[in-house]
VOPAGU-2260 file (C-alpha; in pm, 1 decimal, decimal comma):
REM VOPAGU-2260
SITE   aa  ch    i         X         Y         Z
SITE  MET   A    0   18448,3   19398,6   -1057,9
SITE  LEU   A    1   18807,8   19498,3   -1103,2
SITE  ARG   A    2   18908,0   19685,8   -1419,7
SITE  PRO   A    3   19214,1   19594,0   -1615,9
SITE  PHE   A    4   19498,6   19838,7   -1576,8
SITE  VAL   A    5   19515,8   20100,8   -1858,0
SITE  PRO   A    6   19849,4   20293,5   -1899,8
SITE  PHE   A    7   19815,0   20671,5   -1854,9
SITE  SER   A    8   19455,7   20639,3   -1734,7
SITE  GLU   A    9   19327,5   20883,0   -1476,6
SITE  ASN   A   10   19417,7   20657,3   -1186,6
SITE  HIS   A   11   19767,4   20598,4   -1332,3
SITE  LEU   A   12   19839,5   20970,4   -1374,7
SITE  ILE   A   13   19705,8   21055,1   -1027,3
SITE  ALA   A   14   19935,0   20787,8    -875,8
SITE  VAL   A   15   20234,5   20942,7   -1059,2
SITE  ALA   A   16   20141,8   21295,9    -961,3
SITE  LEU   A   17   20108,7   21197,5    -594,7
SITE  ALA   A   18   20483,7   21112,3    -594,7
SITE  PHE   A   19   20554,7   21480,9    -657,5
SITE  VAL   A   20   20266,9   21648,3    -479,0
SITE  THR   A   21   20296,2   21450,8    -155,7
SITE  PRO   A   22   20652,5   21558,6     -60,5
SITE  ALA   A   23   20566,3   21925,4    -123,2
SITE  ALA   A   24   20266,6   21895,9     111,6
SITE  LEU   A   25   20470,1   21711,9     370,8
SITE  VAL   A   26   20754,7   21964,2     369,7
SITE  ALA   A   27   20507,1   22254,5     400,7
SITE  ALA   A   28   20344,4   22076,2     693,9
SITE  VAL   A   29   20646,0   21978,9     902,8
SITE  ARG   A   30   20915,6   22236,5     839,0
SITE  PRO   A   31   20747,4   22511,0    1038,6
SITE  LEU   A   32   20714,7   22265,9    1332,6
SITE  GLY   A   33   21089,2   22220,2    1370,9
SITE  LYS   A   34   21369,7   21967,8    1309,9
SITE  SER   A   35   21227,1   21697,2    1534,7
SITE  TYR   A   36   20909,1   21674,4    1327,1
SITE  VAL   A   37   21111,5   21666,1    1005,9
SITE  ARG   A   38   21321,7   21373,7    1141,0
SITE  GLY   A   39   21006,8   21198,3    1277,4
SITE  LEU   A   40   20842,8   21209,8     932,3
SITE  SER   A   41   21160,7   21076,3     773,5
SITE  LEU   A   42   21145,5   20777,7    1007,2
SITE  PHE   A   43   20772,2   20729,9     928,2
SITE  LEU   A   44   20849,8   20724,5     552,3
SITE  ALA   A   45   21124,6   20467,1     611,8
SITE  ALA   A   46   20885,7   20246,1     808,8
SITE  LEU   A   47   20621,7   20288,4     537,1
SITE  LEU   A   48   20857,9   20173,9     259,2
SITE  ALA   A   49   20979,1   19876,0     467,8
SITE  ALA   A   50   20620,7   19774,3     558,1
SITE  ASN   A   51   20507,2   19803,9     198,7
SITE  TRP   A   52   20787,3   19565,5      89,8
SITE  PHE   A   53   20660,8   19296,4     333,6
SITE  LEU   A   54   20303,1   19354,8     222,1
SITE  TRP   A   55   20417,0   19318,6    -135,5
SITE  MET   A   56   20587,5   18982,3     -59,4
SITE  ASP   A   57   20266,5   18868,7     114,4
SITE  LEU   A   58   20056,8   18962,8    -186,5
SITE  LEU   A   59   20289,6   18770,9    -420,8
SITE  TYR   A   60   20274,2   18467,7    -191,2
SITE  ARG   A   61   19894,6   18473,2    -173,9
SITE  LYS   A   62   19856,5   18504,9    -552,7
SITE  GLY   A   63   20113,3   18233,5    -622,0
SITE  TRP   A   64   20352,1   18477,4    -784,8
SITE  LEU   A   65   20632,4   18443,0    -537,6
SITE  THR   A   66   20947,8   18322,7    -716,5
SITE  LEU   A   67   21321,4   18345,0    -670,6
SITE  GLY   A   68   21318,7   18633,2    -911,7
SITE  SER   A   69   21069,5   18830,3    -704,6
SITE  VAL   A   70   21185,8   18755,0    -349,6
SITE  LEU   A   71   21558,7   18837,1    -388,3
SITE  PRO   A   72   21617,3   19212,6    -358,7
SITE  LEU   A   73   21825,8   19237,2    -678,2
SITE  ASN   A   74   21614,9   19466,3    -891,6
SITE  LEU   A   75   21743,2   19824,2    -917,7
SITE  CYS   A   76   21426,7   19946,2    -746,2
SITE  ASP   A   77   21513,1   19722,2    -455,5
SITE  TRP   A   78   21851,0   19881,0    -420,1
SITE  ALA   A   79   21698,9   20224,4    -458,2
SITE  THR   A   80   21463,0   20136,7    -177,3
SITE  ILE   A   81   21742,3   20025,2      53,0
SITE  ALA   A   82   21938,2   20340,0     -17,4
SITE  THR   A   83   21631,7   20556,8      41,2
SITE  ILE   A   84   21544,0   20382,2     376,5
SITE  VAL   A   85   21903,0   20416,9     500,6
SITE  THR   A   86   21904,7   20781,6     412,1
SITE  LEU   A   87   21570,9   20846,1     578,0
SITE  VAL   A   88   21695,2   20680,2     899,8
SITE  HIS   A   89   22045,8   20824,7     880,4
SITE  PRO   A   90   22073,9   21120,9     640,6
SITE  ASN   A   91   22410,0   21107,5     458,3
SITE  GLN   A   92   22555,9   21205,6     122,2
SITE  ARG   A   93   22666,8   20862,4      -4,8
SITE  THR   A   94   22333,0   20672,1      17,1
SITE  PHE   A   95   22128,4   20979,2     -76,0
SITE  GLU   A   96   22301,4   21024,4    -408,4
SITE  LEU   A   97   22241,2   20658,3    -490,6
SITE  ALA   A   98   21872,8   20692,5    -396,7
SITE  TYR   A   99   21843,5   21014,6    -601,1
SITE  PHE   A  100   21988,3   20885,5    -928,6
SITE  TRP   A  101   21845,3   20534,1    -901,0
SITE  ALA   A  102   21499,3   20663,0    -816,5
SITE  LEU   A  103   21485,0   20905,5   -1107,1
SITE  ALA   A  104   21661,8   20681,4   -1358,7
SITE  GLY   A  105   21493,0   20348,8   -1262,6
SITE  THR   A  106   21196,5   20385,8   -1023,1
SITE  LEU   A  107   21041,2   20675,8   -1221,1
SITE  GLN   A  108   21048,4   20459,7   -1540,7
SITE  GLY   A  109   20886,9   20177,2   -1345,2
SITE  MET   A  110   20596,9   20406,3   -1249,3
SITE  MET   A  111   20544,1   20517,1   -1613,5
SITE  THR   A  112   20534,2   20153,9   -1739,3
SITE  PRO   A  113   20407,9   19951,2   -1439,6
SITE  ASP   A  114   20384,7   19578,7   -1425,1
SITE  VAL   A  115   20031,7   19560,2   -1281,2
SITE  VAL   A  116   19727,2   19370,8   -1400,0
SITE  TYR   A  117   19429,5   19563,5   -1253,3
SITE  ASP   A  118   19346,5   19922,3   -1192,6
SITE  PHE   A  119   19271,7   20087,4    -851,5
SITE  PRO   A  120   19156,7   19971,4    -597,0
SITE  ASP   A  121   19329,4   19639,3    -655,8
SITE  TRP   A  122   19592,7   19572,7    -389,0
SITE  GLN   A  123   19860,4   19502,4    -652,7
SITE  PHE   A  124   19802,1   19857,2    -794,4
SITE  ILE   A  125   19808,8   20021,6    -445,0
SITE  LEU   A  126   20121,1   19840,8    -321,9
SITE  PHE   A  127   20304,9   19889,4    -648,0
SITE  PHE   A  128   20254,3   20266,4    -654,8
SITE  VAL   A  129   20306,6   20306,2    -279,0
SITE  PHE   A  130   20640,0   20133,1    -333,8
SITE  HIS   A  131   20750,9   20329,7    -643,3
SITE  SER   A  132   20584,4   20659,4    -566,0
SITE  GLY   A  133   20707,1   20635,8    -202,1
SITE  ILE   A  134   21069,9   20619,2    -320,6
SITE  ILE   A  135   21031,7   20924,7    -538,3
SITE  ALA   A  136   20841,6   21114,1    -282,0
SITE  SER   A  137   21097,7   21022,8      -9,2
SITE  VAL   A  138   21392,5   21139,0    -223,6
SITE  LEU   A  139   21219,8   21472,1    -294,7
SITE  TYR   A  140   21136,9   21501,4      80,4
SITE  LEU   A  141   21501,8   21444,4     167,0
SITE  ILE   A  142   21598,0   21726,9     -72,0
SITE  PHE   A  143   21357,6   21990,4      49,5
SITE  ALA   A  144   21319,7   21885,6     418,4
SITE  GLU   A  145   21667,8   21748,0     502,7
SITE  GLY   A  146   21860,9   21972,7     260,0
SITE  LEU   A  147   22044,2   21686,3      79,3
SITE  ARG   A  148   22153,7   21713,4    -283,2
SITE  PRO   A  149   22385,0   21549,0    -532,7
SITE  VAL   A  150   22738,8   21701,4    -579,3
SITE  PRO   A  151   22982,4   21671,6    -872,0
SITE  ALA   A  152   23161,4   21380,0    -705,5
SITE  SER   A  153   22830,7   21195,9    -689,6
SITE  ILE   A  154   22845,5   21125,3   -1061,3
SITE  PRO   A  155   23149,9   20896,0   -1077,1
SITE  ARG   A  156   23045,9   20728,9    -746,0
SITE  VAL   A  157   22697,3   20654,1    -875,3
SITE  ILE   A  158   22827,0   20519,7   -1205,3
SITE  LEU   A  159   23066,2   20285,9   -1023,7
SITE  TRP   A  160   22788,7   20162,3    -790,2
SITE  THR   A  161   22556,9   20111,2   -1084,1
SITE  LEU   A  162   22821,1   19908,8   -1266,3
SITE  PHE   A  163   22868,4   19708,5    -944,5
SITE  TYR   A  164   22489,4   19645,3    -935,0
SITE  ALA   A  165   22494,0   19525,1   -1302,8
SITE  VAL   A  166   22769,8   19279,0   -1209,7
SITE  VAL   A  167   22580,4   19143,3    -908,3
SITE  ALA   A  168   22243,7   19127,1   -1098,1
SITE  GLY   A  169   22403,9   18979,1   -1410,9
SITE  SER   A  170   22576,9   18720,1   -1203,5
SITE  ALA   A  171   22254,7   18620,3   -1033,9
SITE  ASP   A  172   22083,1   18598,3   -1371,8
SITE  TRP   A  173   22357,8   18371,0   -1502,1
SITE  LEU   A  174   22362,2   18142,6   -1192,7
SITE  LEU   A  175   21989,4   18135,4   -1114,1
SITE  GLY   A  176   21820,7   18189,1   -1451,6
SITE  THR   A  177   21646,6   18504,9   -1324,4
SITE  ASP   A  178   21622,8   18838,7   -1508,3
SITE  PHE   A  179   21719,9   19099,5   -1255,5
SITE  GLY   A  180   21778,5   19440,7   -1411,7
SITE  PHE   A  181   21633,6   19294,1   -1736,2
SITE  LEU   A  182   21992,9   19202,2   -1825,9
SITE  ARG   A  183   21890,5   18858,4   -1952,8
SITE  ALA   A  184   21570,0   18942,3   -2149,6
SITE  LYS   A  185   21334,9   19225,9   -2216,3
SITE  PRO   A  186   21032,6   19276,7   -1979,4
SITE  PRO   A  187   20724,0   19074,0   -2072,0
SITE  PHE   A  188   20515,8   19391,1   -2067,1
SITE  HIS   A  189   20528,4   19725,4   -2259,2
SITE  THR   A  190   20831,4   19942,3   -2165,6
SITE  VAL   A  191   21091,5   20155,0   -2337,6
SITE  PHE   A  192   21271,7   19828,2   -2405,1
SITE  ASP   A  193   21023,4   19784,0   -2687,7
SITE  PHE   A  194   21216,5   20053,9   -2883,4
SITE  MET   A  195   21558,5   19889,4   -2831,2
SITE  PRO   A  196   21731,9   19624,6   -3032,0
SITE  ALA   A  197   21714,5   19255,6   -2935,1
SITE  TRP   A  198   21925,8   19098,3   -2657,8
SITE  PRO   A  199   22218,2   19136,4   -2606,3
SITE  TRP   A  200   22242,3   19449,5   -2818,6
SITE  TYR   A  201   22019,0   19652,7   -2600,0
SITE  ILE   A  202   22271,6   19617,0   -2311,2
SITE  PRO   A  203   22511,3   19880,1   -2464,3
SITE  VAL   A  204   22204,4   20106,6   -2517,1
SITE  LEU   A  205   22115,8   20069,8   -2149,1
SITE  ILE   A  206   22472,8   20171,8   -2056,7
SITE  VAL   A  207   22459,0   20480,7   -2274,7
SITE  LEU   A  208   22113,2   20575,4   -2147,7
SITE  GLY   A  209   22230,6   20527,6   -1790,7
SITE  LEU   A  210   22521,7   20760,7   -1838,3
SITE  LEU   A  211   22299,6   21023,0   -2014,9
SITE  SER   A  212   22033,9   21005,7   -1749,6
SITE  THR   A  213   22295,9   21056,8   -1476,5
SITE  LEU   A  214   22406,1   21376,7   -1645,6
SITE  ILE   A  215   22050,0   21486,8   -1716,0
SITE  TYR   A  216   21936,9   21439,9   -1349,5
SITE  TYR   A  217   22247,1   21628,3   -1228,5
SITE  ALA   A  218   22194,6   21914,9   -1478,6
SITE  PRO   A  219   21945,4   22119,4   -1263,7
SITE  TRP   A  220   22203,9   22125,4    -977,7
SITE  PHE   A  221   22482,1   22222,8   -1220,7
SITE  ILE   A  222   22276,3   22502,2   -1360,2
SITE  ALA   A  223   22169,8   22623,7   -1010,3
SITE  ASP   A  224   22531,1   22630,7    -891,9
SITE  PHE   A  225   22643,8   22807,2   -1207,8
SITE  VAL   A  226   22377,8   23078,5   -1163,1
SITE  ARG   A  227   22458,4   23114,2    -791,1
SITE  LYS   A  228   22828,6   23161,8    -864,6
SITE  ARG   A  229   22750,1   23423,7   -1125,1
SITE  ARG   A  230   22536,0   23613,8    -879,5
SITE  VAL   A  231   22806,4   23629,8    -605,7
SITE  GLN   A  232   23088,4   23732,9    -840,5
SITE  PRO   A  233   23189,4   24095,2    -776,5
SITE  ALA   A  234   23098,8   24339,3   -1053,5
SITE  PRO   A  235   23395,4   24453,5   -1270,2
SITE  ALA   A  236   23547,1   24786,7   -1160,4
């Protein structure tokens, strides 16, 4: 008999931890084998994310949960998935930085407050966490195996693309009565939205949190660059 999902249960925490442990193990396994193996695993991860999306749609259809709001790829996690798959297939700076910031700012939050009904081994649980953990793991893999990273110019570019996403998602919500990006209503399950004011006043809060999270997730790279520059500066005479 399937058990109801319990937030921060053992299975939940294991699923979250795998998003960070898996890329470390993959990098350790393939980097000594050479660039061709690194690229081959990137393509495998891309295929896994794409296959999981189709399996998720099939699950929603069989359970009678398939709606316009679930089939259209207009959630931020959907855009993060597309950016991640494109970068896995064709490593490049522009799509990687979108995958990096969207995965950490959006997908990671989705893993912490998942919209699932039953615990492992229910297929909804498995596909949900393969989807979300797979994005995080793939982004970390791209950093440590492919050598990609955000740069200072990534910040304004990601902010502009995120605003563009908000316009597209908000327009769809207005025209179709959907709730992409939770721009029309709060999620019907427990999330950080519970601590925010009512609609529409939580929208400005989302904007501020989005800007802050962009700076926070770039901070480790800023600190690393600062320390590196300090080390290479010549000692005073």
